[in-house]
C-alpha positions as CSV (number, residue, x, y, z in Angstrom):
1,M,0.0,0.0,0.0
2,Q,2.9,2.4,0.6
3,F,3.9,1.8,-3.0
4,L,0.5,2.8,-4.1
5,A,0.7,6.1,-2.2
6,D,4.1,6.9,-3.6
7,S,2.9,6.2,-7.1
8,H,0.2,8.7,-6.5
9,G,2.8,11.4,-5.9
10,C,3.0,11.4,-2.1
11,A,6.8,10.9,-2.2
12,G,7.1,14.0,-4.3
13,W,5.3,16.3,-1.9
14,S,7.5,19.1,-0.4
15,G,7.2,21.9,2.1
16,E,6.2,22.3,5.7
17,M,2.6,21.4,5.1
18,A,3.6,18.2,3.2
19,G,5.3,17.0,6.3
20,R,2.3,17.9,8.5
21,I,-0.1,16.1,6.0
22,R,2.0,12.9,6.1
23,A,2.2,13.0,9.9
24,F,-1.6,13.6,10.4
25,D,-3.7,10.6,11.4
26,W,-6.2,10.6,8.5
27,S,-7.8,7.4,9.7
28,L,-9.9,9.5,12.1
29,T,-11.6,11.2,9.1
30,E,-13.6,9.9,6.1
31,L,-10.5,10.1,3.9
32,G,-8.9,7.1,5.6
33,P,-5.2,6.4,6.0
34,L,-2.8,8.3,3.7
35,D,-1.7,5.1,1.9
36,T,-5.3,4.4,0.8
37,W,-5.9,7.7,-0.8
38,S,-7.1,7.7,-4.4
39,K,-4.8,8.7,-7.2
40,S,-6.9,11.8,-8.0
41,L,-6.8,13.0,-4.4
42,S,-3.0,12.5,-4.1
43,S,-2.5,14.3,-7.4
44,A,-4.7,17.2,-6.4
45,V,-2.8,17.5,-3.1
46,Q,0.6,17.6,-4.9
47,L,-0.7,20.3,-7.3
48,M,-2.0,22.3,-4.3
49,L,1.3,22.0,-2.3
50,A,3.3,23.2,-5.3
51,S,1.2,26.4,-5.7
52,P,2.6,29.7,-4.3
53,L,-1.0,30.9,-3.8
54,P,-3.1,30.1,-0.7
55,M,-5.0,27.0,-1.5
56,V,-7.2,24.6,0.5
57,M,-9.0,21.5,-0.4
58,L,-12.3,20.6,1.2
59,W,-12.8,16.8,0.8
60,G,-16.0,15.0,1.2
61,Q,-19.4,16.2,2.4
62,S,-17.9,17.4,5.7
63,G,-15.2,19.4,3.8
64,Y,-12.1,18.0,5.6
65,M,-9.4,20.6,5.2
66,I,-6.0,20.0,3.5
67,Y,-4.0,23.1,2.6
68,N,-0.6,24.4,1.5
69,D,2.0,26.5,3.1
70,A,0.6,29.8,1.7
71,Y,-2.8,29.1,3.2
72,S,-1.3,28.3,6.6
73,K,-0.1,31.9,6.8
74,F,-3.5,33.1,5.9
75,A,-5.0,30.9,8.6
76,G,-2.9,32.6,11.3
77,G,-3.5,31.3,14.8
78,R,-5.9,28.6,13.6
79,H,-3.0,26.8,11.9
80,P,-2.2,23.9,12.3
81,Y,-5.5,23.1,14.1
82,L,-7.4,23.5,10.8
83,L,-5.6,20.5,9.2
84,G,-8.0,17.5,9.0
85,S,-10.9,19.4,10.6
86,A,-14.3,20.0,8.9
87,V,-14.5,23.4,7.3
88,E,-17.7,24.4,9.3
89,L,-15.8,23.7,12.6
90,G,-12.6,25.4,11.5
91,W,-14.4,28.6,10.3
92,P,-17.6,28.5,12.4
93,E,-18.4,32.3,11.8
94,V,-18.8,31.6,8.1
95,A,-20.2,28.1,8.3
96,E,-23.3,28.8,6.2
97,F,-21.2,30.3,3.4
98,N,-18.8,27.3,3.3
99,R,-21.7,24.8,3.4
100,N,-23.1,26.4,0.2
101,V,-19.6,26.2,-1.4
102,V,-19.3,22.5,-0.6
103,D,-22.8,21.6,-1.7
104,T,-22.5,23.6,-5.0
105,C,-19.1,22.1,-6.0
106,L,-20.0,18.6,-5.0
107,A,-22.9,19.0,-7.4
108,G,-20.5,19.9,-10.2
109,G,-20.7,23.7,-10.0
110,T,-18.0,26.3,-9.6
111,L,-18.0,29.6,-7.7
112,S,-15.9,32.7,-7.8
113,Y,-16.0,36.0,-5.8
114,R,-14.1,39.2,-6.3
115,N,-13.3,41.2,-3.2
116,K,-15.9,39.2,-1.2
117,V,-16.3,40.6,2.3
118,L,-16.6,38.1,5.1
119,V,-16.7,38.7,8.9
120,L,-14.0,36.6,10.4
121,L,-12.8,36.3,14.0
122,R,-9.2,37.7,14.3
123,D,-7.6,38.1,17.7
124,G,-11.1,37.1,19.1
125,V,-12.7,40.2,17.5
126,P,-15.1,40.1,14.4
127,E,-13.4,41.9,11.5
128,D,-14.3,42.6,7.9
129,V,-12.0,40.7,5.6
130,W,-12.0,41.1,1.8
131,L,-11.0,38.0,-0.3
132,D,-10.8,36.9,-3.9
133,L,-12.2,33.3,-3.8
134,Y,-12.3,30.7,-6.5
135,Y,-13.9,27.3,-6.0
136,S,-14.0,24.3,-8.3
137,P,-14.9,20.6,-7.9
138,V,-12.2,18.0,-7.6
139,A,-13.2,14.6,-9.2
140,D,-12.4,11.2,-7.7
141,D,-10.9,8.3,-9.8
142,D,-14.4,7.6,-11.1
143,G,-14.8,11.2,-12.4
144,R,-17.4,12.2,-9.8
145,P,-17.0,15.4,-7.7
146,A,-15.6,14.4,-4.4
147,G,-14.0,17.5,-3.1
148,V,-13.6,21.3,-3.5
149,M,-10.4,23.1,-4.5
150,A,-10.4,26.6,-3.1
151,M,-8.0,29.5,-3.9
152,V,-8.1,32.2,-1.2
153,V,-6.3,35.5,-1.8
154,E,-6.8,38.2,0.9
155,T,-7.3,41.6,-0.6
156,T,-8.2,43.5,2.6
157,E,-5.2,45.9,2.5
158,R,-5.7,46.6,-1.2
159,V,-9.4,47.2,-0.8
160,I,-8.8,49.6,2.1
161,S,-6.0,51.4,0.3
162,E,-8.2,51.7,-2.8
163,R,-11.1,53.1,-0.8
164,R,-8.8,55.7,0.8
165,R,-7.3,56.6,-2.6
166,Q,-10.8,56.9,-4.1
167,A,-11.9,59.1,-1.2
168,A,-8.9,61.4,-1.7
169,E,-9.6,61.6,-5.4
170,D,-13.2,62.4,-4.8
171,A,-12.2,65.2,-2.5
172,Y,-9.7,66.4,-5.1
173,R,-12.4,66.4,-7.8
174,A,-14.8,68.2,-5.5
175,D,-12.2,70.9,-4.9
176,N,-11.7,71.3,-8.7
177,E,-15.4,71.6,-9.2
178,R,-15.6,74.3,-6.5
179,V,-12.9,76.2,-8.3
180,R,-14.7,76.0,-11.6
181,L,-17.9,77.2,-10.0
182,A,-16.0,80.0,-8.4
183,L,-14.6,81.0,-11.7
184,N,-18.0,81.0,-13.3
185,A,-19.2,83.2,-10.4
186,G,-16.5,85.7,-11.2
187,A,-13.6,84.5,-9.0
188,L,-11.2,86.7,-11.0
189,L,-8.3,88.5,-9.3
190,G,-7.9,90.9,-12.2
191,S,-6.9,91.4,-15.8
192,F,-3.7,92.8,-17.4
193,V,-2.3,93.9,-20.7
194,W,1.4,94.0,-21.6
195,D,2.1,96.3,-24.5
196,I,5.2,94.6,-25.9
197,K,6.1,97.3,-28.3
198,T,6.3,100.1,-25.7
199,N,7.0,97.6,-22.8
200,V,4.1,99.1,-20.7
201,L,2.0,97.1,-18.3
202,S,-1.6,98.1,-17.5
203,G,-4.3,96.5,-15.4
204,D,-7.6,96.9,-13.6
205,E,-8.1,97.7,-9.9
206,R,-8.4,94.0,-8.9
207,F,-5.0,93.3,-10.5
208,V,-3.5,96.3,-8.7
209,R,-4.9,95.0,-5.3
210,T,-3.6,91.5,-6.0
211,F,-0.1,92.7,-6.5
212,S,-0.3,95.2,-3.6
213,Y,0.6,98.3,-5.7
214,P,0.8,101.6,-3.8
215,P,-2.4,103.6,-3.5
216,G,-3.0,106.0,-6.4
217,Q,-1.1,104.0,-8.9
218,D,-1.8,104.8,-12.6
219,L,-3.6,101.8,-14.0
220,Q,-2.3,102.5,-17.5
221,N,1.4,102.5,-16.5
222,L,2.1,99.8,-13.9
223,S,5.7,99.1,-12.7
224,Q,6.7,95.7,-13.9
225,E,9.4,95.5,-11.2
226,I,6.8,95.8,-8.4
227,A,4.7,92.9,-10.0
228,E,7.8,90.7,-10.3
229,S,8.9,91.4,-6.7
230,R,5.5,90.2,-5.5
231,I,6.0,86.7,-7.1
232,H,7.5,84.0,-4.9
233,P,11.2,83.7,-5.5
234,D,10.9,80.0,-6.2
235,D,8.3,80.7,-8.9
236,R,9.8,83.8,-10.6
237,G,12.1,82.1,-13.0
238,W,9.4,79.7,-14.1
239,V,7.0,82.6,-14.8
240,Q,9.6,84.5,-16.9
241,E,10.4,81.3,-18.8
242,R,6.7,80.7,-19.7
243,V,6.1,84.3,-20.8
244,A,9.2,84.1,-23.1
245,M,8.0,80.9,-24.6
246,S,4.5,82.3,-25.3
247,V,6.0,85.4,-26.9
248,E,8.4,83.3,-29.0
249,T,6.0,80.5,-30.1
250,G,2.5,81.9,-29.6
251,E,1.5,79.0,-27.3
252,P,-1.2,79.9,-24.7
253,Y,0.2,81.2,-21.5
254,N,-1.0,79.2,-18.4
255,V,1.1,79.2,-15.3
256,E,0.4,78.7,-11.6
257,Y,2.5,80.7,-9.1
258,R,2.3,82.4,-5.7
259,V,1.8,86.1,-5.0
260,R,2.9,87.6,-1.7
261,R,0.1,89.3,0.2
262,P,0.5,92.4,2.4
263,D,0.6,90.2,5.6
264,G,3.5,88.1,4.2
265,S,1.5,85.0,3.3
266,Y,1.2,83.8,-0.3
267,L,-1.8,83.3,-2.5
268,W,-1.9,80.7,-5.3
269,V,-3.0,82.2,-8.7
270,L,-3.4,81.0,-12.2
271,A,-2.2,83.5,-14.9
272,S,-3.9,82.8,-18.2
273,G,-3.3,84.7,-21.5
274,C,-2.1,84.6,-25.0
275,C,0.4,86.7,-27.0
276,E,-1.0,88.6,-30.0
277,F,0.9,89.1,-33.2
278,D,0.6,91.8,-35.9
279,E,0.5,91.3,-39.7
280,Q,4.2,91.1,-39.9
281,G,4.2,88.2,-37.3
282,E,5.7,90.3,-34.5
283,A,4.5,90.1,-31.0
284,F,2.9,93.4,-30.0
285,R,0.3,92.7,-27.2
286,F,-0.1,90.2,-24.3
287,P,-3.5,90.3,-22.6
288,G,-4.4,87.9,-19.7
289,V,-6.3,87.3,-16.5
290,L,-5.5,86.2,-12.9
291,I,-7.7,83.5,-11.3
292,D,-7.8,82.5,-7.6
293,I,-6.8,78.8,-7.3
294,H,-5.7,78.9,-3.7
295,E,-8.3,76.4,-2.5
296,R,-7.5,74.0,-5.3
297,K,-3.8,74.1,-4.6
298,T,-4.4,73.6,-0.9
299,A,-6.5,70.6,-1.7
300,E,-3.7,69.2,-4.0
301,E,-1.1,69.7,-1.4
302,S,-3.3,67.9,1.1
303,L,-3.8,65.0,-1.4
304,L,0.0,64.8,-2.0
305,K,0.7,64.7,1.7
306,F,-1.9,62.1,2.2
307,T,-0.5,59.9,-0.7
308,R,3.0,60.2,0.7
309,N,1.9,59.1,4.2
310,L,-0.5,56.4,3.0
311,E,2.3,53.8,2.4
312,Q,3.8,54.5,5.8
313,R,0.4,54.2,7.5
314,V,-0.2,50.9,5.7
315,A,3.2,49.7,6.8
316,D,2.4,50.7,10.4
317,E,-0.9,48.8,10.3
318,V,0.7,45.7,8.9
319,E,3.4,45.9,11.6
320,A,0.7,46.2,14.3
321,R,-1.2,43.3,12.8
322,L,1.9,41.1,12.8
323,A,2.6,42.1,16.5
324,A,-1.0,41.2,17.4
325,E,-0.8,37.8,15.7
326,E,2.5,37.1,17.5
327,Q,0.8,37.9,20.8
328,L,-2.1,35.6,19.9
329,R,0.3,32.7,19.0
330,Q,2.1,33.1,22.3
331,S,-1.2,33.2,24.2
332,Q,-2.3,30.0,22.4
333,K,0.9,28.3,23.2
334,L,0.6,29.1,26.9
335,E,-3.1,28.1,26.8
336,A,-2.1,24.6,25.4
337,I,0.5,24.1,28.1
338,G,-2.0,25.3,30.7
339,G,-4.6,22.7,29.6
340,L,-2.0,20.0,29.9
341,T,-0.8,21.0,33.4
342,G,-4.3,21.6,34.7
343,G,-5.5,18.2,33.5
344,V,-3.4,16.2,36.0
345,A,-4.2,18.3,39.0
346,H,-7.3,16.4,40.2
347,D,-5.7,13.0,40.4
348,F,-2.5,14.5,41.9
349,N,-4.4,16.3,44.6
350,N,-6.4,13.1,45.4
351,L,-3.1,11.3,45.9
352,L,-1.8,14.0,48.2
353,Q,-5.0,14.0,50.2
354,V,-4.8,10.2,50.8
355,I,-1.2,10.6,52.0
356,A,-2.0,13.6,54.1
357,G,-5.1,12.1,55.7
358,N,-3.3,8.9,56.7
359,L,-0.3,10.8,58.0
360,H,-2.5,12.9,60.3
361,L,-4.3,9.8,61.5
362,L,-1.0,8.1,62.2
363,A,0.2,11.1,64.2
364,R,-3.0,11.0,66.3
365,H,-2.7,7.2,67.0
366,E,1.0,7.5,68.0
367,P,1.1,10.7,70.1
368,D,4.0,9.5,72.3
369,N,6.2,8.0,69.6
370,A,8.9,10.6,68.9
371,N,10.3,8.8,65.8
372,V,6.8,8.6,64.3
373,Q,6.0,12.2,65.0
374,R,9.3,13.4,63.5
375,R,8.9,11.3,60.3
376,V,5.2,12.3,60.0
377,S,6.1,16.0,60.3
378,A,8.7,15.7,57.6
379,S,6.3,13.8,55.3
380,I,3.5,16.3,55.9
381,A,5.9,19.2,55.0
382,A,6.6,17.3,51.7
383,V,2.9,17.0,51.1
384,E,2.4,20.7,51.7
385,R,5.2,21.5,49.2
386,G,3.5,19.2,46.7
387,A,0.2,21.0,47.3
388,K,1.8,24.4,46.7
389,L,3.3,23.1,43.5
390,S,-0.2,21.8,42.4
391,S,-1.7,25.2,43.3
392,Q,0.8,27.0,41.2
393,L,0.1,24.7,38.3
394,L,-3.6,25.3,38.6
395,A,-2.9,29.1,38.8
396,F,-0.9,29.0,35.5
397,A,-3.6,26.8,33.9
398,R,-6.3,29.2,35.0
399,R,-8.1,26.4,36.8
400,Q,-7.8,27.6,40.4
401,P,-11.1,28.4,42.1
402,L,-11.2,32.1,42.8
403,S,-13.2,34.1,45.4
404,P,-13.3,37.6,43.9
405,A,-14.2,40.6,46.0
406,V,-14.4,44.4,45.5
407,F,-11.5,46.5,46.8
408,T,-8.9,49.1,45.8
409,L,-5.2,48.7,45.2
410,R,-4.6,51.3,47.9
411,Q,-6.2,48.8,50.4
412,I,-3.9,46.1,49.0
413,F,-0.8,48.1,49.4
414,D,-1.7,49.2,52.9
415,G,-2.2,45.5,53.9
416,L,1.0,44.4,52.2
417,A,3.4,47.0,53.6
418,E,4.5,45.1,56.7
419,L,4.6,41.7,55.0
420,L,6.8,43.1,52.2
421,L,9.2,44.6,54.7
422,R,9.6,41.2,56.4
423,A,9.9,39.2,53.1
424,L,12.3,41.6,51.3
425,G,14.6,42.6,54.2
426,E,15.7,46.1,55.4
427,T,18.5,46.5,52.9
428,L,16.1,47.2,50.0
429,Q,14.1,50.4,49.4
430,V,10.5,49.7,48.7
431,H,8.5,52.6,47.3
432,M,4.7,52.1,47.1
433,T,2.3,54.6,45.5
434,A,-1.4,54.4,44.8
435,P,-3.8,57.3,44.0
436,E,-6.2,58.5,46.7
437,D,-9.1,58.0,44.3
438,S,-7.9,54.5,43.1
439,W,-10.6,52.7,41.1
440,S,-12.0,49.4,42.5
441,V,-11.3,46.0,41.0
442,F,-13.1,42.7,41.4
443,V,-10.5,39.9,41.9
444,D,-9.4,37.4,44.4
445,R,-7.6,39.4,47.1
446,N,-5.4,36.6,48.4
447,Q,-4.3,35.6,44.9
448,L,-3.5,39.2,44.0
449,E,-1.5,39.7,47.2
450,N,0.4,36.5,46.4
451,A,1.1,37.7,42.9
452,I,2.5,41.0,44.1
453,L,4.6,39.3,46.7
454,N,5.9,36.9,44.2
455,L,6.9,39.7,41.8
456,A,8.5,41.6,44.6
457,I,10.6,38.6,45.7
458,N,11.7,38.1,42.1
459,A,12.7,41.8,42.1
460,R,14.6,41.3,45.3
461,D,16.6,38.4,43.8
462,A,17.4,40.4,40.7
463,L,18.7,43.3,42.9
464,Q,20.9,40.8,44.8
465,G,20.0,42.4,48.1
466,E,20.6,46.1,47.3
467,G,18.6,48.6,45.3
468,R,15.0,49.9,45.0
469,I,11.7,48.3,44.2
470,D,8.8,50.4,43.0
471,L,5.2,49.2,43.4
472,C,2.8,51.5,41.7
473,A,-1.0,51.4,41.2
474,E,-2.6,53.7,38.5
475,N,-6.0,54.4,37.0
476,I,-5.6,54.1,33.3
477,V,-7.8,54.1,30.2
478,L,-6.8,51.6,27.5
479,D,-7.7,52.2,23.8
480,R,-8.6,49.7,21.1
481,R,-5.2,49.8,19.5
482,F,-3.4,48.9,22.8
483,C,-5.9,46.0,23.5
484,A,-5.6,44.4,20.0
485,G,-4.5,40.8,20.3
486,K,-4.4,40.9,24.1
487,G,-7.7,39.3,24.8
488,I,-9.1,42.3,26.7
489,A,-11.6,45.0,25.7
490,A,-10.8,48.8,25.7
491,G,-12.0,50.7,28.7
492,D,-11.0,51.6,32.3
493,Y,-8.3,49.6,34.0
494,V,-6.2,49.6,37.1
495,R,-2.5,49.0,36.4
496,V,-0.2,47.5,39.0
497,S,3.5,47.9,38.3
498,V,6.4,46.1,40.0
499,A,9.8,47.5,38.8
500,D,13.4,47.0,39.9
501,T,16.8,48.3,38.9
502,G,18.4,44.9,38.9
503,I,20.3,42.8,36.4
504,G,17.5,42.5,33.9
505,M,16.9,39.7,31.4
506,P,18.3,39.1,27.8
507,P,15.6,38.7,25.1
508,Q,15.9,34.9,24.9
509,V,15.1,34.6,28.6
510,L,12.4,37.3,28.5
511,A,10.6,35.3,25.7
512,Q,10.3,32.3,28.0
513,A,9.6,34.1,31.3
514,F,5.9,33.0,31.6
515,E,6.5,29.4,30.6
516,P,6.1,26.9,33.5
517,F,9.2,25.3,35.0
518,F,11.5,27.8,33.2
519,T,13.9,29.4,35.6
520,T,17.4,30.8,35.5
521,K,18.0,30.2,39.2
522,A,20.2,27.4,40.6
523,D,18.7,24.0,41.5
524,G,16.7,24.2,44.6
525,Q,16.2,28.0,44.5
526,G,13.1,28.1,42.4
527,T,10.5,26.0,40.6
528,G,10.0,28.2,37.6
529,L,6.3,28.5,38.4
530,G,6.2,32.0,40.0
531,L,5.6,34.1,36.9
532,S,3.5,31.3,35.4
533,M,1.2,31.5,38.4
534,V,0.9,35.3,38.1
535,F,0.2,35.0,34.4
536,G,-2.6,32.5,34.9
537,F,-4.2,34.4,37.7
538,V,-4.2,37.7,35.8
539,K,-5.7,36.1,32.7
540,Q,-8.3,34.2,34.7
541,S,-9.3,37.5,36.4
542,G,-10.0,39.0,33.0
543,G,-6.8,41.1,32.9
544,H,-3.6,41.4,31.0
545,I,0.1,41.1,32.0
546,E,3.2,42.5,30.3
547,I,6.9,42.3,31.1
548,A,9.7,44.5,29.9
549,S,13.4,44.0,30.7
550,D,16.8,45.1,29.6
551,V,20.1,43.7,30.7
552,G,21.7,45.9,33.3
553,Q,18.7,48.2,33.4
554,G,16.1,46.2,35.4
555,T,12.7,44.7,34.9
556,R,9.1,46.0,35.0
557,V,6.0,43.8,35.2
558,Q,2.6,45.4,34.7
559,L,-0.7,43.9,35.6
560,Y,-3.9,45.3,34.1
561,F,-7.3,44.6,35.9
562,P,-10.6,45.9,34.6
563,R,-12.3,48.5,36.7
564,T,-15.5,47.4,38.5
565,L,-18.4,49.6,39.4
566,R,-19.7,47.2,42.0
567,A,-20.2,48.5,45.5
568,A,-17.7,47.2,48.1
569,P,-19.5,45.0,50.6
570,S,-19.7,46.1,54.2
571,E,-17.2,44.3,56.5
572,T,-18.7,41.7,58.8
573,P,-16.9,40.0,61.7
574,A,-15.6,36.5,60.9
575,P,-17.8,33.7,62.4
576,D,-16.5,32.0,65.5
577,V,-15.6,28.4,64.6
578,S,-13.6,27.5,67.7
579,Q,-16.2,24.9,68.7
580,R,-14.8,21.4,68.1
581,G,-16.6,18.5,66.6
582,G,-20.3,17.9,66.8
583,H,-23.1,15.3,66.6
584,E,-24.5,16.2,63.2
585,R,-25.0,13.6,60.4
586,I,-22.8,14.0,57.4
587,L,-23.0,12.3,54.0
588,V,-19.5,11.9,52.5
589,V,-19.7,11.5,48.7
590,E,-16.3,10.5,47.3
591,D,-15.4,8.1,44.5
592,N,-11.8,7.6,45.6
593,E,-11.9,4.9,48.2
594,A,-8.6,5.8,49.9
595,V,-9.6,9.5,50.2
596,R,-13.1,8.4,51.5
597,V,-11.7,6.1,54.1
598,S,-9.3,8.7,55.5
599,V,-11.9,11.6,55.6
600,V,-14.5,9.3,57.3
601,E,-12.1,8.4,60.1
602,L,-11.1,12.1,60.6
603,L,-14.7,13.2,60.9
604,R,-15.7,10.3,63.1
605,E,-12.9,11.2,65.5
606,E,-14.6,14.7,65.8
607,G,-17.8,13.0,66.9
608,Y,-19.9,13.3,63.7
609,Q,-22.2,10.6,62.4
610,I,-20.9,9.6,59.0
611,L,-22.6,8.0,56.0
612,T,-20.9,7.4,52.7
613,A,-21.7,7.2,48.9
614,T,-19.3,6.3,46.2
615,N,-20.6,8.8,43.7
616,G,-23.4,11.3,43.0
617,D,-25.8,8.7,41.7
618,V,-25.7,6.6,44.9
619,A,-25.9,9.8,47.1
620,M,-29.0,11.1,45.3
621,Q,-30.7,7.7,45.6
622,M,-30.1,7.6,49.3
623,L,-31.4,11.2,49.7
624,L,-34.5,10.5,47.6
625,E,-35.2,7.4,49.7
626,G,-35.6,9.6,52.8
627,L,-32.1,9.8,54.3
628,A,-31.9,12.8,56.6
629,V,-28.5,14.6,56.9
630,D,-27.2,17.9,58.1
631,L,-24.4,18.3,55.6
632,I,-23.4,16.9,52.3
633,F,-19.6,16.8,52.0
634,T,-19.0,16.0,48.3
635,D,-16.1,15.8,45.8
636,V,-16.7,18.0,42.8
637,V,-15.4,15.8,40.0
638,M,-17.0,12.3,40.1
639,P,-18.2,9.7,37.5
640,G,-21.9,9.0,37.0
641,L,-24.9,10.9,35.8
642,I,-25.5,13.0,38.9
643,K,-23.0,15.7,39.3
644,S,-22.0,17.4,42.6
645,S,-23.8,20.6,41.4
646,D,-27.0,18.5,41.1
647,L,-26.7,17.4,44.7
648,A,-26.2,21.0,45.7
649,A,-29.3,22.1,43.7
650,W,-31.4,19.4,45.4
651,A,-30.1,20.4,48.9
652,K,-30.9,24.1,48.2
653,V,-34.6,23.5,47.7
654,Q,-35.2,21.3,50.7
655,E,-37.1,22.7,53.8
656,P,-34.9,23.5,55.6
657,P,-32.1,23.6,53.1
658,V,-29.3,21.1,53.6
659,A,-25.8,22.5,53.9
660,V,-23.3,21.5,51.2
661,L,-19.5,21.6,51.4
662,F,-17.5,20.8,48.2
663,T,-14.0,19.5,48.0
664,S,-11.7,19.1,45.1
665,G,-8.2,19.5,43.6
666,H,-9.7,20.8,40.4
667,T,-13.3,22.1,40.0
668,R,-13.3,22.1,36.2
669,D,-15.9,24.8,36.4
670,I,-18.6,22.4,37.6
671,I,-19.5,24.6,40.6
672,S,-18.0,27.8,39.3
673,R,-18.0,30.2,36.4
674,N,-14.6,30.8,35.0
675,H,-13.4,29.1,38.2
676,Q,-14.9,32.0,40.3
677,L,-17.0,30.8,43.2
678,S,-20.2,32.5,44.2
679,P,-20.3,33.8,47.7
680,D,-22.7,31.0,48.9
681,T,-20.5,28.2,47.6
682,H,-18.1,26.6,50.1
683,L,-15.1,24.8,48.8
684,L,-12.3,22.9,50.7
685,S,-9.4,22.5,48.3
686,K,-7.4,19.2,48.4
687,P,-5.1,18.4,50.0
688,Y,-6.3,19.6,53.4
689,N,-5.3,18.9,57.0
690,P,-7.6,17.8,59.9
691,E,-7.8,21.4,61.3
692,A,-8.8,22.9,58.0
693,L,-11.5,20.1,57.6
694,R,-12.8,20.7,61.1
695,K,-13.0,24.5,60.8
696,M,-14.7,24.4,57.4
697,V,-17.3,21.7,58.4
698,R,-18.1,23.7,61.5
699,T,-18.4,26.9,59.6
700,V,-20.8,25.5,57.0
701,L,-22.9,23.8,59.7
702,N,-23.1,27.0,61.7
703,D,-24.2,29.2,58.7
């Protein structure tokens, strides 16, 4: 079969996309494995790959996409994910248009569009895109249409440039029309006659006023020196040359030049005339008129300036577009890494919970065994380090559950001042500024404080113990141009800056700063998750983060959070949860047996009555059969039809309502929106210790 594919031309394919097509698992699509492709399909792919124009083939009724290198550039951030996907899934915003294309060409028809405008998502924003599109059917080995060959050439820049040029030309023609109408209405600046035989110049009063002759000047004998002195020095030679040519050849005299006004400014005029000759063919008289063309010349200069700047503006727009696309690609790369790291968090935290629960139980059962207590303490410390690592991974992956609240950055800075002093040491200067009228934000305060502290510690390490760290909060308005490609909308923001004057970072290090596990510190001095955690938290909070650094000049990290107009809640005293244990009945819903066993033992030691269920389906059946409980303590992510959110919804409508406490190492947005918990949702994150379990259970039961 490999010989068959080679004979169809597969071996002759070249280019980046040829490699991607060979590596793709086509058995998951209707096309089947590559070595079973028909000769017509392989030949069409070879033809497409050899084309320098953007081309894409839509194969089968679903329109599975195969494209060349040029089309991959047009696809932007969607490449390489478009390869092998159905066209309606790859371009969902124009699904109906593409469905008509596939149906028409598979029926044997062809389609073509010139400067077709489509609304495509670019950088997450709908944008008008103009395209030249050509569609034709591709036959299978039996001669029946089996696919569509599409040629896609983007003409957006050309269309926009042409529209701007047309608008400028329209404005120019309008100005010319206004000049013509002005002339018809009598926009003359005067008339003159030059008697060549006697070398005498005469004119009317308007001519005299235009050239600023002295008052009382004889209109029949005007000084030619005065007239010449009023002409702009750069135009004087040109005027004299045109007059001499008209006298010598008899050609009509039409020349544009500038005349100085009394205030020193210049007026554009058109001098129009014709030399008259006597019967002997000698020039004897030169009459003419002056016409005001100042508005037209001003319009022409504006058009010339516009034309000269147009290319630069187009270049600037292209550069901005490329920068936005690069930011999008970087964001997509970090998003892919985040999805991978977040996916393992749930199982990892369950393992940590099993270890932590059994260690705490062992410590309780052997209170007098010093060796056991010492080894348990060391093991619990390791579990806590693992939990911190998992929390940082979830922060980078934007999967950590957040509890946002309304506050100002001035409040944050006031609360952090003493902590920063202890964490950074007295040898560093820490300068903190925030406006008195600082706008409010709606984010998780603990996570924001951790992010600022993390950045400040990075700055301390970069300063190597000496120097200054600046923490600044500002109210700022971001425009659309700044926000392009950053995943945020224009509007009001609060910017938090952490800057140092330390060693800085070279470009190659700066490019990887947000990637997880990347660090320039020595082994044991950093995990490489600090900036990754800050990046994930800011993005999950609907904000944006930027970092700038120069070797030897220092580093500045800027966090942007959208302004909120929500009212800040009134402060209420924290509930007293000092009471230990209780007699209430608790239903523990946990699919992991090891976790379930340890938590049941911990709760029973507190005096609670414990019932268990292995998943949501079993728990709901027990509750519907009349089981009365005071609290449902349930894992968030479990197998089965009934989710933990369904149990909570059932508990909420009971009379009286049944308290619910969730626990998880990764909520996957089952009980949250964008991993942000509502105020009435209680979550105990894994892994937890007995004290945290006791306090949270008591808090929820006391509500």
